[in-house]
C-alpha positions in Angstrom: -21.4 20.5 12.0 -18.8 18.7 10.0 -15.6 18.2 11.8 -12.9 19.2 9.4 -9.3 19.6 9.8 -7.7 22.1 7.4 -4.0 22.1 6.9 -2.8 25.6 6.0 0.3 25.6 3.8 3.1 28.2 4.2 6.7 28.0 3.1 8.5 26.2 5.9 6.4 27.8 8.7 5.1 26.0 11.7 1.5 25.3 11.9 -1.0 23.3 14.0 -2.2 19.8 12.8 -5.4 18.0 13.7 -4.1 16.9 17.2 -3.1 20.5 18.2 0.6 19.7 17.9 3.3 21.9 16.4 3.2 21.0 12.7 5.8 20.5 10.0 7.5 22.0 7.1 5.0 22.6 4.3 6.0 24.1 0.9 3.7 26.7 -0.6 3.2 24.9 -3.9 1.2 22.1 -2.2 -2.5 21.8 -2.1 -4.6 21.8 1.0 -6.2 18.5 2.3 -9.1 18.7 4.6 -9.9 15.4 6.4 -13.6 15.3 6.9 -14.3 13.5 10.1 -18.0 13.2 9.4 -17.0 10.6 6.8 -14.9 8.4 9.0 -16.4 5.0 9.0 -15.6 1.4 10.1 -16.1 -0.9 7.2 -16.2 -4.3 8.9 -16.3 -5.6 12.5 -12.8 -7.0 12.1 -10.1 -7.1 9.4 -7.3 -5.1 7.9 -4.9 -4.2 5.1 -7.7 -2.4 3.3 -7.3 -1.3 -0.3 -9.9 0.5 -2.4 -10.3 1.6 -6.1 -12.7 3.9 -7.9 -13.9 1.8 -10.8 -15.0 2.8 -14.3 -18.7 2.5 -13.4 -18.1 5.0 -10.6 -18.5 2.4 -7.9 -16.0 2.0 -5.1 -14.5 -1.5 -4.3 -12.8 -2.2 -1.1 -10.8 -5.4 -0.4 -9.4 -6.4 3.0 -8.2 -9.5 4.8 -10.5 -10.6 7.6 -7.7 -11.6 10.0 -9.1 -15.1 10.1 -7.3 -16.3 7.0 -9.7 -15.1 4.1 -10.0 -12.1 1.9 -13.3 -10.2 1.4 -14.5 -7.3 -0.7 -17.4 -4.8 -0.5 -18.8 -2.4 -3.0 -20.4 1.0 -2.7 -22.5 2.7 -5.5 -23.2 5.9 -3.5 -19.7 7.3 -2.9 -18.9 5.3 0.1 -22.0 6.2 2.2 -23.3 2.7 2.2 -21.6 -0.7 1.4 -22.7 -4.1 0.2 -22.4 -7.2 2.3 -19.0 -8.8 2.1 -18.2 -11.2 -0.7 -15.3 -13.7 -0.4 -12.7 -13.7 -3.1 -9.9 -15.7 -1.4 -10.5 -18.5 1.0 -7.9 -20.3 3.2 -7.4 -23.9 2.3 -5.4 -27.0 3.3 -2.3 -27.9 1.3 -0.9 -31.4 1.4 2.6 -32.3 0.1 3.9 -35.5 -1.5 5.0 -36.7 1.9 1.5 -36.5 3.2 2.2 -33.5 5.4 -0.5 -30.8 5.4 -1.0 -27.2 6.6 -3.6 -24.6 6.4 -2.7 -21.8 4.0 -4.1 -18.4 5.0 -4.5 -15.3 2.7 -3.1 -11.9 3.3 -2.0 -8.6 1.6 -4.8 -8.1 -0.9 -4.6 -5.5 -3.6 -7.1 -4.4 -6.3 -6.6 -2.8 -9.7 -8.7 -2.1 -12.8 -7.0 -2.5 -16.2 -7.4 -0.3 -19.2 -9.7 -2.8 -20.8 -11.9 -2.8 -17.7 -10.8 -6.2 -16.3 -10.4 -6.3 -12.5 -7.3 -8.0 -11.0 -6.8 -8.8 -7.3 -3.5 -10.0 -5.9 -2.7 -11.6 -2.5 -0.1 -13.4 -0.5 -0.4 -17.1 0.4 0.9 -17.7 3.9 1.1 -21.3 5.3 0.6 -21.8 9.0 3.3 -24.6 9.3 6.7 -24.3 7.8 8.5 -26.7 5.2 5.3 -27.9 3.6 3.7 -25.2 1.4 5.4 -22.3 -0.3 4.7 -18.6 0.4 3.4 -17.3 -2.9 2.0 -14.4 -4.8 -1.4 -15.2 -6.4 -4.0 -13.2 -8.5 -7.6 -13.6 -9.6 -9.1 -11.8 -12.5 -12.6 -10.7 -13.4 -13.7 -9.9 -17.0 -17.3 -8.9 -16.0 -16.6 -6.1 -13.6 -16.5 -8.3 -10.5 -19.7 -10.4 -11.1 -17.5 -13.5 -11.3 -13.9 -14.3 -10.8 -11.6 -16.7 -12.7 -9.6 -19.3 -10.9 -6.5 -18.2 -8.8 -3.3 -18.0 -10.8 0.0 -18.7 -9.0 2.5 -16.2 -10.2 5.4 -16.8 -7.9 6.5 -19.3 -5.2 9.1 -18.6 -2.6 10.4 -20.9 0.1 8.1 -22.8 2.5 9.3 -20.9 5.5 8.6 -17.4 7.0 12.1 -16.0 6.8 12.4 -16.7 3.0 9.0 -15.7 1.9 7.4 -13.3 -0.5 5.0 -10.5 0.5 2.8 -7.4 -0.3 2.0 -7.5 -4.1 0.7 -4.4 -5.8 -0.1 -3.6 -9.4 0.8 -1.1 -12.1 -0.1 -0.9 -15.8 2.2 0.9 -18.1 1.2 3.1 -21.0 2.0 0.3 -23.4 -0.5 -2.0 -21.4 2.2 -4.1 -19.7 0.8 -5.2 -16.4 3.2 -5.4 -13.5 3.1 -7.0 -10.1 5.6 -5.6 -7.6 6.3 -7.5 -4.4 8.8 -7.8 -1.5 11.0 -10.9 -1.9 13.2 -12.7 0.6 13.5 -15.9 -1.5 16.7 -15.0 -3.3 18.6 -14.5 0.0 18.0 -17.8 1.9 21.4 -17.5 3.6 20.7 -14.0 5.0 17.9 -11.8 6.3 18.1 -9.5 3.1 15.1 -8.7 1.0 14.6 -7.1 -2.5 11.8 -5.6 -4.5 10.9 -7.8 -7.4 8.5 -7.4 -10.4 6.7 -9.8 -12.7 5.1 -8.7 -16.0 2.2 -9.7 -18.1 1.7 -8.6 -21.7 -1.8 -9.9 -22.2 -3.8 -8.3 -19.4 -2.8 -10.9 -16.7 -3.6 -14.1 -18.6 0.1 -15.1 -18.7 3.1 -13.9 -16.7 6.9 -13.9 -16.9 8.3 -16.7 -14.8 11.5 -15.1 -13.5 11.1 -11.7 -11.6 13.4 -8.8 -12.3 15.0 -7.1 -9.3 13.7 -3.5 -8.9 15.7 -2.5 -5.9 18.1 -4.0 -3.3 20.2 -2.6 -0.5 22.9 -5.0 0.8 22.3 -6.2 4.4 18.9 -4.5 4.5 15.3 -5.1 3.6 13.6 -3.1 0.9 9.9 -3.8 1.3 6.2 -3.0 0.7 6.4 -1.5 -2.9 3.6 0.6 -4.5 4.2 2.0 -8.0 2.8 4.9 -10.0 3.9 6.7 -13.2 5.0 10.3 -13.1 5.9 11.7 -16.6 8.2 9.3 -18.3 9.2 7.5 -15.1 8.0 4.5 -13.0 8.1 5.7 -9.3 8.0 3.1 -6.6 7.6 4.0 -2.9 9.2 1.4 -0.6 10.2 1.0 3.1 13.9 1.1 3.5 15.8 0.4 6.8 18.9 2.0 5.6 20.3 2.9 9.1 17.9 1.7 11.7 14.1 1.6 11.4 12.2 1.8 8.2 11.7 5.1 6.4 9.8 5.8 3.1 12.1 5.9 0.1 11.4 6.2 -3.6 13.1 4.3 -6.3 12.6 5.3 -9.9 13.3 4.2 -13.5 12.6 5.6 -16.9 9.8 3.8 -18.7 12.3 3.1 -21.4 14.6 1.3 -18.9 11.9 -0.5 -17.0 14.2 -2.1 -14.5 16.8 -3.4 -16.8 19.1 -3.1 -13.8 18.2 -2.8 -10.1 18.4 0.3 -8.1 21.1 -0.4 -5.4 21.9 1.3 -2.2 24.0 4.3 -3.4 22.1 4.9 -6.7 20.9 8.3 -7.5 17.6 6.7 -8.4 16.9 5.9 -4.7 15.7 8.9 -2.7 14.6 9.6 0.8 11.1 10.9 0.7 10.6 13.5 3.3 11.7 17.1 3.5 12.4 16.6 7.3 15.3 14.3 8.4 13.8 12.1 11.0 15.6 10.5 14.0 16.9 7.0 13.2 14.9 5.6 16.0 11.5 6.9 14.4 9.7 4.1 12.5 7.9 5.0 9.3 7.1 2.0 7.4 4.4 0.4 5.1 4.2 3.2 2.5 1.6 3.8 -0.2 1.6 6.4 -3.1 -1.0 8.3 -5.0 -0.9 11.0 -7.7 -3.3 13.9 -7.4 -5.2 15.3 -10.4 -2.8 18.3 -10.8 0.2 16.1 -10.6 1.2 16.4 -7.0 1.9 13.2 -5.1 0.8 11.8 -1.8 2.4 9.1 0.3 1.1 7.5 3.4 3.0 5.3 5.9 2.6 4.2 9.6 4.7 5.9 12.2 5.5 5.8 16.0 6.8 9.3 16.1 5.6 10.9 19.4 4.0 7.6 20.3 5.3 4.4 21.9 8.7 3.1 21.0 7.0 -0.2 19.9 6.1 0.2 16.2 3.1 -1.9 16.7 1.4 1.2 18.2 2.0 3.2 15.1 -0.6 5.5 13.4 -1.2 6.3 9.7 0.4 9.5 8.4 0.1 11.2 5.0 2.6 13.6 3.4 2.3 15.7 0.2 5.0 15.7 -2.4 5.7 17.8 -5.5 4.9 16.9 -9.1 8.1 14.8 -9.5 7.4 12.7 -6.5 9.9 14.4 -4.2 10.2 16.6 -1.1 7.2 15.3 0.9 6.0 17.4 3.7 2.8 18.8 5.1 2.4 15.7 7.3 -0.9 14.9 8.8 -2.6 12.0 10.5 -6.0 11.2 9.2 -7.3 9.0 12.0 -7.3 10.1 15.7 -5.8 7.1 17.6 -5.0 6.8 21.2 -1.4 6.1 22.1 -2.2 2.6 23.2 -4.0 1.8 20.0 -3.0 1.6 16.3 -3.8 2.6 12.8 -1.6 0.6 10.4 -1.3 -1.1 6.9 -3.0 1.9 5.3 -3.5 2.9 1.7 -4.7 5.9 -0.4 -7.3 6.2 -3.2 -8.3 9.0 -5.5 -12.1 9.2 -5.5 -12.6 12.2 -7.8 -10.7 15.4 -8.8 -11.3 17.0 -5.4 -11.5 14.0 -3.0 -9.1 11.4 -1.7 -9.7 8.5 0.7 -7.4 7.2 3.4 -7.8 3.6 4.6 -6.3 1.9 7.6 -6.5 -1.0 10.0 -7.4 0.2 13.5 -8.6 -0.7 16.9 -9.2 2.9 17.8 -12.7 2.3 19.2 -12.5 -1.4 20.4 -10.2 -4.3 21.1 -10.7 -5.6 17.6 -8.7 -4.3 14.6 -11.0 -3.4 11.7 -10.8 -1.6 8.3 -11.6 2.2 8.5 -12.0 4.9 5.9 -12.0 8.7 5.8 -12.3 11.1 2.9 -10.3 14.2 2.5 -11.0 17.2 0.3 -8.2 18.4 -2.0 -8.0 22.3 -1.9 -5.8 24.3 -4.3 -4.7 27.9 -3.7 -5.6 30.7 -5.9 
């Protein structure tokens, strides 16, 4: 028998979620999501930060870091039931500077995207082990043959050669006019503080060449906007970020008209910056590392990791998913796709649309062992009458 959790939606009534806990506000205009536990699967023995895309040939491609310093990907041609052996796309390397100093540069934060012309692009974050030798950087690789081969890495942006002034967490968006964008968290402009902004670089030729100077998407003074993921809703670019406005990170959305396209940044008090959730959470509750996905009928999903009702240490967070309206606002109906003990974790997650009635949630978890590994579960989208 399939173990399925059904979330029943009523207007701001209490309900019971998959762990038997009192559930949360859930507007009636939202679809149902049923997490199908018969589909929950570990995708590798170790690794994390998994991202997946459904490609034009109907295959699924998942990319993840192996937590040893490299980035691998796997492919499924049967809807995620079976997966290929891992293929390496980014390999750690040794960087030597002009002074003869050297360091190992490891690879993290992979993201995958398919362009309108069919090309695949993968982004990652270069992270040197030793400071003051090699820069932290945002790098991509492209494939023009559906992933059979990959072109050489392209360095898009270099930050400082130290952890506190680095750059992080790239993600892609292609606009209706085919402009390709890479969003990332950026400490580099704030070397005299601990501040961080969201930056964006653009390509107008499907990733062959890129703008050199990033535009600032969002910035909150004395705080750290981070982990951007973008989508398009109507005539707007909508970017979910983590924002530590008062204390711990919470999911926020910053938005801009396509016609504006970040001509000026979204600052702290802008009306274009909005807290995501219907419920106001305690400042001490952590809800970071967000992701965003549009559903076929226009509603939006976000995911994030949270320590709510868990340990105070955010490292023991678990993945949570919330459902928003068709404008990317008022997220509620919160569920946790992966059952995780309180002394374990499920973090650095993402969401993927598999077909018109199915989504996938991916996470990095040690739920069944001491090793953190990439996991996947499929959820069925159910609309009311």
